[in-house]
N, C-alpha and C positions, 0 to 999 in steps of 0.2 A: 563598516560594510553592511549594506542592507541585503536581505535575502527575500526572494519571492516566497510567498506562502500560498497554500491552497485554501480555498474557501472553507468556512466552518461546516457547510453542508457536506462537502466532499470529505472533510476530516471525520465527520460523524460516521460515514460509511466504513472508513478504515477502522474506527473504534469498535463498531459492531462486529466487523470481521475478526478483530482480535478477541473481543469478549466471548464470541462463540467458537473461536479457534477454527474458522473456516479455512478450507484448502482453496487457495486462490492462484490464478494465473495473472501475472502482471505483465502488461505490454508497455515497454518503456518508449520514450520519445525518440531514442536512437535506433529503434527497431528490434532491440533484444527482448527476450522473454524470460521471466523468472517464475518458477512454480514452487509453492511451498505452503506451509500452514502458518497463517497470521498469528503472531504471538503478542507483540507489544509495539508501542510507538516510543521511540527514543529521541531525545533532544540533546545536542552537544553544546559545548561552551559558546560556539558561534551562532547558536539558535537555529541550526539546521535540524530538520525533523526527518527521521528515518523509520520505516516499517521494518520490524524485526521478523524474519521468517525462519522457520525450520524447514530446510530443504533436504533432499536425498544426500547431498554432499556436506551437510552441516548447517550452521546458522549463517544467515546472510542479512545484511542491512541494505535497504533500498531507499535512497533519498526521495521524499514524497514529491518534490517538485519535478522529478524525472518521470513520474507516472503519466501515461497516456490513457490506459484503460486497465480496469481490474475486473476480471471475470471470476465469479465464485463457482468452484467445482463441487462443493459440498451439496448433496441433494437436499431439497426442501429448505433451502436457506431463505432468509428474509428478503433477499434481493439477488439478482443474478449477474448484473453488470453495471459498472459505473464508468462513465467517460469523463476524463479530467481535461477541462479546457481552461485556458487562461482567461481571466475576467476581462 
């Protein structure tokens, strides 16, 4: 089974968010919103990639291909918003 991947450029933004522990608001393609502190990127055995977030209700994993937009809520961050579009 093949999985869609996000571009390397977009992946870099997620890595920066994790490296600095940015507080982010994720808008997903299904219209839902998740807010939390970016912690790490995880890959499972099927090669799916997930952003690990610390949220008010605990740890949550969001599959990267589900992202539509990432807004950085941390003041003075290196970037403020990233739009995820399919190539």
